[in-house]
C-alpha positions as MATLAB code, in Angstrom:
seq = 'MSTAISDQGTLHWSYLRITLYVLLVGIVFMSAQLVGTLAAGVMAVVADRTLSGREWAEHASTNGAALAAATLSSTLVCVPLVWALVRRNDAAHFLRLRATSAKSIALWCSIVVAFVAASDFISFALGRPVVADFMVQAYSSAPPLLIVLAIVVAAPLFEEIFFRGFLMSALEARGLSAVAGAVVSAALWAVIHLQYDFYNIVAIFLMGLLLAAARIKTGSLVPCLVMHALGNAIATVETALVAEGVVG';
ca = [
      14.496   20.632   -8.340;
      15.150   24.297   -8.997;
      15.541   26.792   -6.136;
      12.346   28.604   -7.169;
      10.310   25.421   -7.020;
      11.964   24.397   -3.745;
      11.248   27.772   -2.110;
       7.662   27.740   -3.305;
       7.252   24.182   -2.028;
       8.684   25.101    1.381;
       6.242   27.985    1.752;
       3.295   25.912    0.563;
       3.939   22.772    2.597;
       3.685   23.821    6.223;
       3.504   21.025    8.812;
      -0.087   22.025    9.512;
      -1.059   21.707    5.853;
       0.701   18.352    5.562;
      -1.046   17.073    8.703;
      -4.458   18.259    7.501;
      -3.935   16.671    4.088;
      -2.857   13.388    5.682;
      -5.968   13.435    7.881;
      -8.167   14.272    4.897;
      -6.783   11.430    2.805;
      -7.040    9.115    5.806;
     -10.707    9.948    6.379;
     -11.561    9.595    2.695;
      -9.576    6.360    2.543;
     -11.494    4.800    5.435;
     -14.820    6.080    4.101;
     -14.155    4.664    0.645;
     -13.134    1.342    2.151;
     -16.349    1.246    4.177;
     -18.443    2.000    1.097;
     -16.619   -0.696   -0.879;
     -17.117   -3.219    1.901;
     -20.830   -2.421    2.224;
     -21.263   -2.673   -1.552;
     -19.643   -6.119   -1.515;
     -21.971   -7.125    1.303;
     -25.083   -5.962   -0.500;
     -24.048   -7.815   -3.649;
     -23.381  -10.996   -1.651;
     -26.763  -10.883    0.099;
     -28.596  -10.176   -3.160;
     -26.803  -13.069   -4.884;
     -27.507  -15.481   -2.022;
     -30.955  -14.990   -0.466;
     -30.123  -17.514    2.273;
     -27.319  -15.275    3.529;
     -28.211  -12.648    6.116;
     -26.470   -9.297    6.320;
     -25.418   -9.977    9.906;
     -23.939  -13.341    8.991;
     -21.972  -11.767    6.151;
     -20.750   -8.917    8.362;
     -19.378  -11.348   10.949;
     -16.929  -12.696    8.374;
     -16.296   -9.483    6.437;
     -12.781   -9.020    7.851;
     -11.650  -12.266    6.198;
     -13.909  -12.094    3.143;
     -11.781  -11.736    0.026;
     -14.467  -10.022   -2.025;
     -15.014   -7.442    0.720;
     -11.284   -6.778    1.145;
     -10.822   -6.462   -2.618;
     -13.800   -4.117   -2.960;
     -12.512   -1.965   -0.108;
      -9.040   -1.762   -1.650;
     -10.274   -1.006   -5.160;
     -12.759    1.658   -4.033;
     -10.231    3.457   -1.827;
      -7.652    3.476   -4.627;
     -10.128    4.794   -7.198;
     -11.076    7.644   -4.876;
      -7.803    8.484   -3.132;
      -5.383    8.530   -6.077;
      -7.322   11.367   -7.805;
      -7.633   13.094   -4.416;
      -3.874   13.079   -3.840;
      -3.325   14.302   -7.388;
      -5.752   17.173   -6.765;
      -4.020   18.135   -3.508;
      -0.693   18.698   -5.293;
      -2.066   20.197   -8.506;
      -0.274   23.512   -7.933;
       3.104   21.818   -7.800;
       2.996   19.926  -11.133;
       1.637   16.685   -9.696;
       3.727   14.250  -11.760;
       6.936   16.102  -10.913;
       6.047   16.553   -7.243;
       5.110   12.881   -6.813;
       8.367   11.845   -8.548;
       6.548   10.055  -11.356;
       9.525   10.177  -13.650;
      11.240    7.575  -15.808;
      14.238    5.658  -14.551;
      16.412    2.953  -16.084;
      15.264   -0.644  -16.390;
      18.598   -1.680  -14.856;
      17.854    0.370  -11.750;
      14.357   -1.091  -11.435;
      15.727   -4.633  -11.847;
      18.344   -4.003   -9.141;
      15.791   -2.772   -6.621;
      13.418   -5.616   -7.488;
      16.198   -8.106   -6.771;
      16.654   -6.447   -3.387;
      12.947   -6.877   -2.691;
      13.121  -10.568   -3.580;
      16.070  -10.946   -1.193;
      14.161   -9.079    1.531;
      11.081  -11.289    1.146;
      13.234  -14.430    1.145;
      15.014  -13.321    4.329;
      11.719  -12.403    5.981;
      10.202  -15.784    5.098;
      13.281  -17.614    6.357;
      13.149  -15.791    9.699;
       9.414  -16.515   10.032;
      10.030  -20.196    9.297;
      12.943  -20.335   11.759;
      10.765  -18.806   14.476;
       7.979  -21.277   13.787;
       5.697  -18.563   12.506;
       3.373  -18.986    9.496;
       4.788  -17.342    6.377;
       1.248  -16.417    5.316;
      -1.257  -14.848    7.730;
      -4.372  -16.959    8.305;
      -6.753  -14.155    7.362;
      -5.051  -13.826    3.982;
      -5.561  -17.528    3.276;
      -9.246  -17.149    4.150;
      -9.525  -14.028    2.008;
      -7.906  -15.700   -0.985;
     -10.217  -18.704   -0.629;
     -13.370  -16.554   -0.565;
     -12.953  -14.462   -3.736;
     -12.052  -14.930   -7.406;
      -8.222  -15.040   -7.697;
      -8.267  -12.396  -10.439;
     -10.077   -9.967   -8.127;
      -7.540  -10.605   -5.367;
      -4.637  -10.013   -7.755;
      -6.169   -6.803   -9.094;
      -6.659   -5.440   -5.597;
      -3.416   -6.572   -3.961;
      -0.919   -6.437   -6.829;
      -2.265   -3.430   -8.729;
      -4.575   -1.205   -6.669;
      -2.917   -1.312   -3.249;
       0.621   -0.510   -4.485;
      -0.697    2.279   -6.713;
      -2.383    4.239   -3.933;
       0.088    3.455   -1.163;
       3.158    4.425   -3.172;
       1.604    7.580   -4.593;
       0.561    8.657   -1.118;
       3.377    7.508    1.183;
       6.510    7.567   -0.978;
       5.137   10.115   -3.452;
       3.044   12.738   -1.686;
       4.147   12.411    1.942;
       7.885   12.157    1.366;
       7.855   14.971   -1.189;
       5.798   17.252    1.051;
       8.083   16.652    4.034;
      11.174   17.219    1.897;
       9.673   20.433    0.512;
       9.063   21.560    4.086;
      12.740   21.029    4.882;
      12.707   17.646    6.632;
      15.626   15.413    5.708;
      15.066   12.560    3.287;
      15.936   10.014    5.987;
      13.446   11.486    8.449;
      10.795   11.569    5.722;
      11.515    7.915    4.967;
      11.005    6.954    8.615;
       7.772    8.928    8.916;
       6.325    7.505    5.694;
       7.306    3.946    6.622;
       5.816    4.295   10.105;
       2.488    5.658    8.847;
       2.391    2.986    6.132;
       2.892    0.289    8.754;
       0.098    1.760   10.894;
      -2.546    1.203    8.199;
      -1.752   -2.526    8.281;
      -3.164   -3.156   11.751;
      -4.862   -6.327   10.513;
      -1.455   -7.954   10.999;
       0.282   -8.757   14.288;
       3.210   -6.782   15.713;
       5.862   -8.999   14.093;
       4.418   -8.472   10.614;
       3.911   -4.746   11.202;
       7.630   -4.444   11.990;
       8.406   -6.298    8.753;
       6.105   -3.908    6.859;
       7.897   -0.936    8.443;
      11.255   -2.304    7.282;
       9.829   -2.857    3.814;
       8.663    0.762    3.899;
      12.212    1.902    4.632;
      13.440   -0.160    1.680;
      10.868    1.413   -0.629;
      11.804    4.860    0.642;
      15.479    4.126    0.002;
      14.657    3.290   -3.613;
      12.718    6.533   -3.948;
      15.614    8.540   -2.504;
      18.384    6.838   -4.460;
      16.637    6.892   -7.847;
      14.660   10.108   -7.417;
      11.709    8.282   -8.934;
       8.539    6.636   -7.644;
       8.498    4.106  -10.489;
      10.862    1.601   -8.819;
       8.732    1.809   -5.659;
       5.576    0.976   -7.615;
       7.207   -2.019   -9.281;
       8.871   -3.217   -6.070;
       5.641   -2.980   -4.086;
       3.676   -4.806   -6.776;
       6.357   -7.512   -6.952;
       6.400   -7.976   -3.185;
       2.605   -8.267   -3.103;
       2.656  -10.656   -6.065;
       5.084  -12.950   -4.233;
       2.878  -12.825   -1.135;
      -0.183  -13.626   -3.262;
       1.516  -16.644   -4.836;
       2.552  -17.866   -1.389;
      -1.017  -17.398   -0.171;
      -2.378  -19.329   -3.146;
       0.029  -22.211   -2.505;
      -1.079  -22.444    1.122;
      -4.785  -22.060    0.268;
      -4.570  -24.772   -2.368;
      -2.733  -27.105    0.017;
       0.422  -27.247   -2.081;
       2.494  -26.188    0.952;
       1.605  -26.319    4.611;
];
């Protein structure tokens, strides 16, 4: 990054502006998720006249169609929003959407596979389920293709563009160190996964640090996108195996 761009970025990205933008995206994110969830509910009630809205709402938190709709709607709304917020800084450049080598991507993907394997082994050793119960219920209550689209494609797209793209770049432009930015982004990313228990939130935080390390080392968001999608794909396959009774 040139000095001129860096100086301009430092002046533009005050901590107040960053905080307000994070709050704005957070509010829009939650609103879009609510709209997506309600839309899924309306469609379910219309399709099944014997189903009441209250009955559907009671199981919405584990309903795969609702979770997928919430994820897809928030991604469709929030990715353009983040892009608009950084339009003055050459969005693609600012978000680190730049090409990197296939060898580098493969290396970081292998690290993700190792991380997931280690995490699963520790969960198994502690007698914990490798797959959260609500994910098994969600997978069993929606078309698999919809689940894959939401979890493997939509979720990584928004979360990486926002946390490792926008947030880390804005904090770096403000003068915060890359390591501090990595910790902040990983912590906030973990916070939006409150549907999990504390153990899994810690694992998500560590995964966030790994994704941030890839972003810092390669200078590109592309490895993060691929790594996140791969990690979610592995989790989805594990969920499918449990839901289908292949593994216990």
